[in-house]
C-alpha atoms as one frame of an Amber mdcrd trajectory, in Angstrom:
protein
   5.651 -51.651 -75.050   4.979 -52.879 -78.765   7.335 -50.338 -79.866  10.118
 -51.328 -77.308   9.283 -55.353 -78.465   9.758 -54.174 -81.847  12.897 -52.865
 -81.345  14.834 -55.878 -79.164  13.387 -58.424 -81.980  15.200 -56.004 -84.656
  18.672 -55.788 -82.654  18.417 -59.582 -82.310  17.999 -60.310 -86.294  20.959
 -57.831 -86.797  22.988 -59.681 -84.327  22.155 -63.158 -85.928  22.973 -61.769
 -89.207  26.350 -60.659 -88.036  27.296 -64.045 -87.140  26.425 -65.464 -90.606
  28.110 -67.623 -93.170  31.290 -67.116 -93.862  31.667 -65.694 -97.452  34.830
 -67.873 -99.668  36.346 -65.301-101.755  37.195 -65.502-105.236  39.416 -67.964
-106.944  42.580 -65.818-107.645  42.269 -65.507-111.695  38.646 -66.344-111.761
  38.643 -70.439-112.142  36.075 -73.015-113.874  32.804 -72.190-113.528  31.701
 -75.797-113.858  33.304 -76.916-110.665  30.202 -76.709-108.537  32.541 -77.922
-105.897  34.650 -74.635-105.715  31.954 -72.098-104.947  32.869 -68.252-105.111
  29.844 -66.747-103.109  27.975 -68.140 -99.661  25.663 -71.071 -98.164  25.663
 -74.603 -98.927  27.585 -74.472-102.057  30.662 -73.675-100.615  29.808 -74.863
 -96.925  30.826 -72.455 -94.560  31.229 -74.106 -91.001  27.366 -72.906 -89.430
  25.163 -75.703 -90.505  21.655 -75.383 -92.387  18.103 -74.934 -91.317  17.902
 -79.277 -91.926  21.457 -79.775 -90.461  21.417 -78.064 -87.407  24.683 -77.783
 -85.679  25.565 -79.754 -82.903  28.674 -80.061 -80.792  31.214 -82.467 -82.138
  32.468 -85.548 -80.745  35.606 -85.173 -78.644  38.421 -86.475 -81.169  40.114
 -89.370 -79.611  44.119 -89.416 -79.196  46.030 -89.165 -82.667  43.086 -87.815
 -84.423  41.962 -84.498 -86.328  38.770 -84.039 -86.702  37.078 -81.038 -87.870
  35.488 -79.243 -85.299  33.630 -76.108 -87.026  35.657 -73.263 -85.786  36.715
 -71.878 -89.272  39.123 -69.774 -88.609  41.086 -71.733 -86.221  41.566 -74.616
 -88.578  45.314 -73.928 -88.856  45.480 -74.064 -85.258  43.404 -77.131 -84.775
  46.129 -78.363 -87.303  48.545 -77.582 -85.449  47.629 -78.766 -81.745  46.424
 -82.187 -82.628  49.867 -82.616 -83.842  49.880 -82.580 -87.802  51.322 -79.652
 -89.801  50.560 -78.138 -93.486  51.981 -76.847 -96.462  49.253 -74.805 -98.374
  50.410 -72.526-100.722  48.481 -69.277 -99.198  51.322 -66.675-100.261  51.591
 -67.768-103.995  51.372 -65.879-106.906  48.570 -63.131-106.609  48.091 -64.393
-103.067  51.042 -62.794-101.999  49.754 -59.102-101.095  46.541 -60.912-100.012
  47.445 -64.354 -98.870  44.178 -66.831 -99.262  43.480 -69.814 -96.700  43.519
 -73.115 -98.627  42.500 -75.210 -95.809  38.839 -74.726 -94.705  35.639 -76.280
 -92.710  32.219 -76.591 -94.215  29.140 -78.434 -92.762  28.556 -81.421 -94.952
  25.134 -82.456 -95.318  25.673 -85.900 -95.930  28.290 -86.763 -93.033  26.130
 -84.556 -90.563  29.430 -82.901 -89.691  31.905 -80.105 -90.042  34.797 -81.748
 -92.764  37.956 -80.092 -93.983  38.518 -78.439 -97.549  41.331 -78.043 -99.466
  41.042 -75.994-102.407  43.755 -75.500-105.177  43.439 -72.681-108.007  45.033
 -73.909-111.183  45.966 -70.195-112.328  47.419 -69.216-109.332  48.691 -71.678
-106.554  52.108 -72.970-106.857  54.314 -75.398-104.150  54.725 -73.250-101.109
  56.360 -70.949-103.330  59.493 -72.791-104.457  61.083 -70.760-107.150  63.119
 -74.137-108.618  59.621 -75.952-108.877  57.804 -74.828-111.548  55.818 -77.501
-113.133  53.232 -78.915-109.521  51.077 -77.554-106.876  50.467 -78.508-103.405
  47.909 -78.018-100.680  48.490 -80.886 -98.166  48.569 -81.623 -94.135  51.152
 -84.283 -93.052  52.681 -85.171 -89.594  56.736 -85.403 -89.546  59.641 -85.266
 -87.356  57.937 -82.474 -84.731  54.907 -84.512 -84.580  53.864 -86.729 -81.296
  55.366 -90.120 -81.137  52.221 -91.907 -82.085  51.718 -90.278 -85.716  54.891
 -91.368 -87.062  56.725 -94.422 -87.388  60.102 -93.480 -85.638  61.581 -97.196
 -85.739  61.627 -99.856 -88.489  59.253-102.568 -87.835  56.531 -99.864 -86.117
  52.897-100.719 -87.706  50.497 -97.633 -87.667  46.916 -97.964 -88.374  45.522
 -94.459 -90.501  42.146 -93.675 -91.244  40.222 -91.181 -92.798  37.293 -89.896
 -95.046  37.655 -88.101 -98.548  35.507 -87.205-101.313  36.548 -85.746-104.802
  34.839 -83.175-106.662  32.219 -84.278-109.274  34.030 -83.572-112.488  37.350
 -83.611-111.373  39.996 -82.557-113.923  43.067 -85.269-114.275  46.121 -85.556
-116.366  48.408 -88.095-117.757  50.723 -86.678-115.106  50.485 -87.402-111.631
  47.561 -85.903-108.915  48.531 -87.397-105.694  45.885 -87.450-102.493  47.782
 -89.423-100.298  51.635 -90.083 -99.867  53.334 -92.071 -97.254  56.862 -90.777
 -96.999  60.038 -90.490 -95.292  61.080 -87.952 -93.236  64.837 -86.455 -94.133
  67.928 -86.751 -91.370  69.738 -84.044 -90.185  72.489 -84.763 -92.998  70.164
 -84.130 -95.795  70.959 -87.496 -96.918  67.691 -89.894 -96.605  66.275 -91.854
 -99.539  63.299 -89.551 -98.993  62.801 -87.966-102.316  59.994 -90.209-103.824
  56.504 -91.702-101.891  56.713 -95.176-100.844  53.069 -94.832-101.787  50.946
 -92.798-103.583  46.973 -92.612-104.130  47.224 -91.123-107.514  43.959 -90.100
-109.875  45.277 -89.838-113.432  43.898 -89.994-116.923  44.689 -92.708-119.045
  45.370 -92.675-122.777  42.404 -93.936-123.622  40.554 -91.219-121.563  39.452
 -92.750-118.724  40.213 -91.896-115.027  41.703 -94.169-112.610  42.655 -93.405
-108.886  45.997 -95.866-108.544  47.849 -97.051-105.538  51.263 -97.488-106.370
  54.533 -98.459-104.795  57.741 -97.287-105.155  60.877 -98.823-103.471  63.991
 -97.402-102.411  65.950 -95.138-105.143  68.726 -98.175-105.123  66.365-100.552
-106.341  64.948 -99.077-108.987  61.701-100.265-109.210  59.586 -97.785-110.571
  55.868 -97.695-110.193  54.459-100.689-108.926  50.900-100.329-109.039  49.335
-102.192-105.872  45.767-101.369-107.217  43.663 -99.683-109.985  39.852 -98.325
-109.488  37.523 -96.422-111.803  37.317 -93.015-110.686  33.921 -92.411-111.566
  33.157 -94.414-108.505  34.799 -91.906-106.118  33.975 -88.518-108.064  31.043
 -86.508-106.031  31.157 -89.518-103.114  32.494 -89.928 -99.530  34.667 -92.734
 -99.293  36.226 -94.569 -95.836  39.587 -95.810 -95.679  41.264 -97.833 -93.349
  45.420 -98.092 -94.443  48.026-100.186 -92.078  51.279-100.375 -92.868  53.876
-101.900 -90.972  57.056 -99.969 -92.211  60.028-102.293 -92.340  62.096-102.944
 -95.750  60.376-106.744 -95.110  56.864-104.727 -94.112  53.041-105.329 -94.809
  50.310-102.942 -96.739  46.566-103.533 -96.255  44.300-100.799 -97.304  40.102
-101.266 -97.406  38.709 -98.966 -99.049  34.528 -98.416 -98.933  31.828 -96.299
-100.460  29.904 -95.114 -97.834  26.475 -94.530 -99.957  26.118 -98.017-100.433
  28.985 -99.886 -98.478  30.607-100.969-101.906  34.320-102.172-101.493  36.094
 -99.993-103.442  39.736-101.150-103.129  41.188-104.314-101.062  45.060-104.429
-100.776  47.168-107.142 -98.812  50.452-107.234 -99.406  52.881-108.621 -97.525
  56.975-108.440 -97.792  57.044-105.131 -99.668  59.737-102.813 -98.793  58.209
 -99.940 -96.405  61.148 -98.337 -95.136  63.809 -95.934 -96.289  67.599 -96.081
 -95.840  68.835 -93.285 -93.723  65.230 -92.309 -92.578  64.558 -90.857 -89.096
  60.932 -91.582 -89.789  57.906 -92.737 -91.883  53.996 -90.578 -91.941  51.251
 -89.565 -94.176  50.288 -87.021 -96.019  47.050 -85.826 -97.796  45.423 -83.256
 -99.879  46.276 -82.370-103.694  49.597 -82.455-105.301  49.603 -82.319-108.646
  51.358 -81.132-111.820  50.414 -78.857-114.009  53.242 -80.086-116.641  56.355
 -77.582-116.993  55.481 -73.855-117.021  51.929 -74.830-116.790  51.729 -76.163
-119.954  48.714 -79.044-118.676  47.015 -75.799-117.080  44.056 -75.635-119.836
  43.617 -79.372-119.366  43.019 -78.309-115.228  40.553 -76.407-113.076  39.775
 -75.142-109.458  38.812 -78.059-107.391  38.402 -78.646-103.449  38.446 -82.002
-102.513  36.812 -82.547 -98.943  38.341 -84.790 -95.641  37.131 -85.685 -92.499
  38.068 -87.896 -89.148  41.932 -88.413 -89.981  43.178 -90.900 -87.588  46.583
 -92.345 -86.731  47.094 -95.366 -84.290  50.217 -97.287 -83.226  49.594-100.675
 -82.782
């Protein structure tokens, strides 16, 4: 009996090992080993969607209507995004990923939030903007809503109001340049004729280095092309207050030419308000558009011909608890 019991325990342990943590592949062409957020092995360094001994796995709450919450099924991440009415723009087949696609949006267990979160990964030496041959100065890994999303996830007609909420964490030591690095956008959806004024986002959350070397998170508004407004800075905050920290965002927008833009960003660790904006009479619509919608992730410039590549590194940004409500 002792032999049989020993054999049974051995088989049980082997079964447990077979469902162990998912190994995140190493970044293509290496990467910056100083980026603790972009791990290349297993365990808590990368987050694996299986929890830890001190953070037991619990059944996720059921996401409310209009919500996209990580559910712990890492392999099914893309299916989850699509099922919830969102869409994605990852660089999974860019460069050397073409022969061996790399999934750039994953899920991991977060010990601070004690829940599963989404990991948005970008590789500086390989990733591009969805393989577009005519785009040689930037790279993208984003999710969004669009014209195929349910009515409640997009402002379909002028005058509609959306309340968008989410949480995000920028990696400690995140590298930026004086060029753009957007982690959130509000953009228009083009019409069938392709003539809508949707090339520029109406709102961006932009991480940027100043000429002084200081880093900022900037909330930027851009008006319609014909108005030639350029960048209008609605808010600026020290990026150091965000790095390595979970923050909670509530953004309420009336999408109209005479619209409103309201924003609250709170650091979750101590409740500090990092950004507060209440702007009335702001143009939040686009000529010819079939709707206005949000985007999240990382969309950054690395300079023409990757001239700024040496100033940047691989990054992993964490997002959680996306929700869109039409008011």
